[in-house]
Structures are given as C-alpha cells and as structure tokens.
C-alpha positions in Angstrom: 0.0 0.0 0.0 2.9 2.3 0.6 3.6 2.5 -3.1 0.0 3.4 -3.8 0.1 6.1 -1.2 3.3 7.7 -2.7 2.4 7.3 -6.4 -1.1 8.6 -6.0 -0.2 11.3 -3.5 -2.7 10.2 -0.9 -3.1 12.5 2.1 -4.9 12.2 5.4 -8.6 13.1 5.1 -9.7 15.3 8.1 -12.9 14.4 10.0 -13.6 11.3 8.0 -10.2 9.6 8.4 -8.5 7.6 5.7 -6.4 8.8 2.8 -7.4 10.6 -0.4 -6.3 12.5 -3.5 -8.4 14.3 -6.0 -8.1 12.8 -9.4 -10.6 15.0 -11.3 -13.3 17.7 -10.9 -15.7 18.0 -13.9 -15.5 21.2 -15.9 -19.2 20.8 -16.6 -21.4 22.9 -14.3 -24.9 21.8 -13.2 -27.7 23.3 -11.2 -29.5 21.3 -8.6 -31.6 21.9 -5.5 -28.2 22.1 -3.8 -27.1 25.0 -6.0 -24.6 25.3 -8.8 -21.5 23.1 -8.8 -19.3 20.9 -10.9 -21.2 17.9 -12.3 -19.0 15.4 -10.4 -15.6 14.9 -8.8 -13.5 11.7 -8.6 -11.0 10.9 -5.8 -8.9 8.0 -4.8 -9.8 7.0 -1.3 -8.0 4.4 0.9 -8.3 2.7 4.3 -5.3 1.1 5.9 -4.5 -0.6 9.2 -3.4 2.9 10.5 -6.7 4.4 9.3 -9.2 1.4 9.3 -12.4 3.4 9.5 -14.1 6.1 7.5 -16.1 7.8 10.3 -19.8 8.6 10.1 -20.6 11.4 7.7 -23.6 12.6 5.6 -23.3 13.6 2.0 -26.1 15.6 0.3 -25.0 14.1 -3.1 -24.6 10.5 -4.4 -21.3 8.8 -3.7 -20.2 5.8 -5.8 -17.3 3.7 -4.5 -15.6 1.5 -7.0 -13.1 -1.1 -5.8 -9.6 -0.7 -7.3 -7.5 -2.9 -4.9 -7.6 -4.6 -1.5 -10.6 -5.0 0.6 -13.1 -6.1 1.5 -14.7 -3.3 3.6 -18.1 -3.0 5.3 -20.3 -0.1 4.5 -22.9 1.0 7.1 -25.6 3.2 5.5 -28.1 5.3 7.5 -31.2 6.5 5.7 -33.2 9.6 6.7 -36.3 7.4 7.2 -34.5 5.5 10.0 -33.7 2.4 8.0 -30.1 1.0 7.8 -28.2 -1.1 5.4 -24.9 -3.0 5.6 -23.1 -3.7 2.4 -19.7 -5.2 1.7 -17.4 -3.8 -1.0 -15.3 -6.7 -2.3 -14.9 -9.3 -5.1 -16.4 -12.4 -3.5 -19.8 -12.2 -5.2 -20.8 -15.6 -3.8 -20.6 -14.1 -0.3 -22.7 -11.1 -1.3 -19.8 -8.7 -1.8 -20.0 -6.2 -4.7 -17.3 -4.3 -6.5 -19.4 -1.1 -6.4 -21.3 0.4 -3.4 -23.5 3.4 -3.9 -24.5 5.7 -1.1 -27.5 7.8 -2.1 -27.5 11.5 -1.3 -28.8 12.3 2.1 -27.6 9.1 3.7 -25.1 8.7 6.5 -22.2 6.4 5.8 -19.4 4.8 7.8 -16.9 2.3 6.3 -14.7 -0.2 8.1 -11.9 -2.1 6.7 -12.4 -5.9 7.1 -10.3 -7.3 10.0 -8.6 -9.8 7.7 -7.1 -7.3 5.2 -4.4 -4.6 5.3 -5.9 -2.0 2.9 -8.7 -0.9 0.6 -8.3 1.5 -2.4 -11.4 2.8 -4.1 -12.3 5.3 -6.7 -15.1 7.6 -5.4 -17.3 9.5 -7.8 -19.6 12.1 -6.2 -22.4 13.6 -8.2 -23.0 16.5 -8.1 -19.5 17.3 -7.0 -18.5 17.3 -3.3 -18.4 20.7 -1.7 -17.8 21.6 2.0 -21.4 22.8 2.3 -22.7 19.4 1.2 -21.3 17.3 4.0 -21.7 17.0 7.7 -19.8 14.9 10.1 -20.6 12.8 13.2 -23.6 12.3 15.3 -24.7 12.1 18.9 -27.6 10.9 21.1 -30.3 11.7 18.4 -28.4 9.5 15.9 -28.0 6.7 18.4 -31.7 6.8 19.4 -32.8 6.9 15.8 -30.8 3.9 14.5 -30.3 1.6 17.5 -32.1 -1.7 17.0 -32.8 -1.2 13.3 -30.5 -4.2 12.5 -28.8 -6.8 14.6 -25.5 -4.9 14.2 -27.1 -1.6 15.1 -26.3 -1.6 18.9 -25.7 1.7 20.6 -22.1 0.7 21.3 -21.4 -0.2 17.6 -23.1 3.0 16.3 -21.1 5.1 18.8 -17.9 3.4 17.4 -18.9 4.4 13.9 -19.1 8.0 14.8 -15.5 7.9 15.9 -14.0 11.2 17.2 -16.9 13.3 15.7 -19.3 12.8 18.7 -21.7 15.7 19.1 -23.4 15.8 22.4 -26.4 17.8 21.0 -27.2 15.8 17.9 
C-alpha cells in the first residue's frame, strides 16, 4: 500500500479519516436543488491498518465507491427514514460482496476495513461534486436513538464506534 500512497499522492482526510487524493473535478457545471457546482468529482480513497475506518458522515450528493485494490470493507448506511443497510465492498460475489457500493445522497455512511485485510483502495465519484457545504460529520444521542435496533449490528455501542471522534453531544 505504501507504493499506492506515494504514487497517487494520498493525504490524510480530516474528519472522516482515511487517505485521499483528488483525481478530477468536472468542468461541466450543473444546477440542482443544492445549488450550482461541478457535475462530479472523482477521488482516490484508501483505508489502511493505520486508518481502518471512515467515520460517520452525511453527504447531500450521491457517492459511488468502485473497488480498485484490496478490501473487503463493510459499509454502514443510514437513511433519513430511520432504516439502515450493511453492504460489503469486495470481489467475493458468492458471499454477497459487490465491487461497487453506492451511497445515495442524504444518507449517512461509515466504512470499516475488514479485519482480515491490510488496505482498501477505491475510486469515489460524487455527483453533483463534493463541496464543504454538502457534507456534515458525526452524530450524537439523536443519531444513536434513531438507529439503535434497526438491524442486529445496530447496537448503541457499535453506532457510537462508527461516529469515531466526531461525537456531538447535542445531535
């Protein structure tokens, strides 16, 4: 993974954790209910043993993760209606893994590197493009109350661990 980090110029991603580098931002502008922005942007994103979790965050736009190398990783998705999903990004289709995981706009997401692997490298395409105004980080008691018990893995302790250092006492 060290070669990937150096060759791609991956840097630490604040708030979410993990490593990233911007590959492209579209020159095409679009208008949406979220305002005007680039149509999309594409980044490399990696989890490693040093950064094994992408902490809970909420994007207002669609996020497509496409496996490049490594994995698997578990994706925890939190929908506004209170439902949850657990998906695995990987290549073992017989075990239900998929090489692409899409997080719809408006959903919360946390990603954890599988315990048996050393890294995950994905291409992430966000449409419309990521902007600082279209993301929020973390959660708190309201998040824990809303999603606890929605799946067998959705215990208050596990949900708290997915928030990571972005705990907010008032949300």
